[in-house]
C-alpha positions as CSV (number, residue, x, y, z in Angstrom):
1,M,-0.2,-0.1,0.0
2,K,1.2,3.2,-0.8
3,K,0.9,6.7,1.7
4,Q,-1.9,8.1,0.5
5,E,-3.8,4.8,0.2
6,I,-3.0,4.3,3.5
7,R,-4.4,7.3,4.6
8,D,-7.4,7.2,2.7
9,E,-8.0,3.7,4.4
10,W,-7.7,5.7,7.7
11,K,-10.1,8.2,7.0
12,R,-13.0,5.2,6.0
13,L,-12.2,3.4,9.0
14,I,-12.6,6.6,11.3
15,Y,-15.6,7.2,9.6
16,E,-17.0,3.8,9.7
17,S,-16.7,3.9,13.4
18,T,-17.2,7.0,14.6
19,Q,-19.6,8.8,12.1
20,N,-21.5,5.8,10.6
21,K,-22.7,4.5,14.0
22,P,-26.0,1.5,13.7
23,N,-29.1,3.8,14.8
24,I,-29.7,1.9,18.2
25,K,-30.6,2.7,21.4
26,G,-28.7,0.9,24.2
27,V,-27.0,-1.8,24.4
28,Y,-26.0,-3.2,20.8
29,P,-26.9,-6.9,20.0
30,R,-23.9,-9.5,19.5
31,N,-23.8,-9.4,15.9
32,V,-23.2,-5.8,15.6
33,V,-20.8,-5.6,18.4
34,R,-18.4,-8.4,16.5
35,N,-19.1,-6.3,13.5
36,R,-17.6,-3.6,15.3
37,E,-14.9,-5.4,16.7
38,L,-13.8,-5.8,13.1
39,L,-13.2,-2.2,12.8
40,L,-10.8,-2.5,15.7
41,L,-8.9,-5.4,14.2
42,G,-8.9,-3.5,10.7
43,Q,-6.9,-0.3,12.7
44,V,-4.6,-3.0,14.2
45,E,-3.7,-4.4,10.9
46,L,-3.5,-0.9,9.2
47,G,-1.3,0.4,12.1
48,K,1.1,-2.5,11.5
49,I,1.1,-1.5,7.5
50,E,1.7,1.7,8.5
51,Y,4.9,1.1,10.6
52,G,6.1,-1.2,7.5
53,K,5.9,-4.5,9.3
54,N,5.2,-7.1,7.1
55,I,3.2,-5.2,5.0
56,K,2.3,-7.8,2.1
57,F,0.8,-10.3,4.8
58,H,-0.7,-7.4,6.9
59,T,-2.1,-5.9,3.7
60,E,-3.9,-8.8,2.8
61,I,-5.5,-9.4,6.2
62,Y,-6.8,-5.8,6.6
63,Q,-8.3,-6.3,3.2
64,I,-9.9,-9.7,4.5
65,I,-11.4,-7.9,7.0
66,M,-12.7,-4.9,5.4
67,K,-14.5,-7.1,3.0
68,H,-15.7,-9.0,5.8
69,Y,-16.7,-6.2,7.7
70,F,-18.7,-4.5,4.4
71,Q,-20.5,-8.2,3.9
72,Q,-22.2,-8.3,7.4
73,K,-22.7,-4.3,7.5
74,K,-24.7,-5.6,4.2
75,C,-26.6,-8.6,6.0
76,L,-27.3,-6.8,9.0
77,K,-28.6,-3.8,7.2
78,I,-27.0,-0.9,9.7
């Protein structure tokens, strides 16, 4: 990943985790919590990519995590 791509991914992650919250009052259901945990895992992987730790491996893991996150988001309709 290039530096610009990493910045764009950080913007997307920050948007998803802070601005695009589920419209649920009270405690989130388990499936929503699990999906939000994927965002946290994505942040960890993106941090490793940014600091140059085994970039190819962590980029692949990051892409898988985010693909799964957006698929689940569609299924949950949140």
